[in-house]
C-alpha atoms as one frame of an Amber mdcrd trajectory, in Angstrom:
protein
  57.689  59.761  79.046  56.325  59.283  75.536  55.190  55.812  74.594  55.604
  54.195  71.227  53.700  51.287  69.738  55.653  49.029  67.399  53.729  46.840
  64.971  55.699  43.784  63.873  54.813  41.317  61.115  55.581  37.618  61.386
  56.877  35.281  58.639  58.849  37.761  56.491  60.493  35.557  53.848  57.899
  32.790  53.947  56.760  33.575  50.388  56.638  36.351  47.807  53.011  37.123
  48.661  53.846  37.382  52.381  56.721  39.721  51.554  54.414  41.838  49.359
  51.860  42.198  52.151  54.508  43.110  54.723  56.109  45.705  52.460  52.746
  47.231  51.507  51.885  47.588  55.193  55.274  49.100  55.967  55.215  51.549
  53.056  51.705  52.676  54.024  52.892  53.423  57.559  51.065  50.635  59.396
  54.082  48.448  60.148  57.392  49.231  61.858  59.137  45.858  61.876  59.148
  42.315  60.543  60.564  38.985  61.666  62.614  37.205  58.974  62.282  33.458
  58.357  65.412  31.839  56.948  65.627  29.024  54.371  62.130  29.704  52.989
  61.020  30.405  49.397  60.922  34.191  49.957  63.992  34.611  52.190  66.357
  36.001  49.543  63.744  38.498  48.363  63.006  39.561  51.949  66.718  40.090
  52.605  66.981  42.301  49.535  63.915  44.260  50.633  65.572  44.966  53.990
  68.553  46.441  52.166  66.393  48.719  50.024  64.041  49.726  52.885  66.310
  50.458  55.868  63.466  51.992  57.924  61.905  48.542  58.329  63.382  47.003
  61.475  64.036  43.287  61.053  64.572  40.548  63.615  65.040  36.804  63.259
  62.188  34.294  63.365  62.652  31.077  65.354  60.393  28.565  63.606  59.728
  24.915  64.388  56.592  24.159  62.362  54.940  25.112  59.062  58.248  25.822
  57.354  61.134  24.124  55.576  63.954  23.212  57.979  67.454  24.261  56.961
  69.114  21.011  58.002  66.666  18.254  57.052  63.894  17.413  54.584  61.046
  17.945  57.078  60.395  18.497  60.761  60.260  15.122  62.582  57.047  16.232
  64.370  55.335  17.410  61.195  53.405  20.664  61.601  52.313  20.034  65.186
  53.234  22.777  67.696  52.577  20.222  70.460  55.001  17.827  68.831  57.602
  20.595  68.607  57.504  20.989  72.360  54.710  23.375  73.168
């Protein structure tokens, strides 16, 4: 059976510069997939990029730190992974 390695980028949608880096890696053949962050400064752009580049597989990113929550001003535990439940 043939094996396939899938390279996936984290934080798609975090910012325009993150989106640029992910798309450059994908277009140069180094990246197969990305994980989309919602409610971040680059989310709308990332969503549009997924529509115009259908060969990039996209999943959803579950984030609890270092991002802007969708339902409140800030995370109650700040940016601490330990505080988020790690």
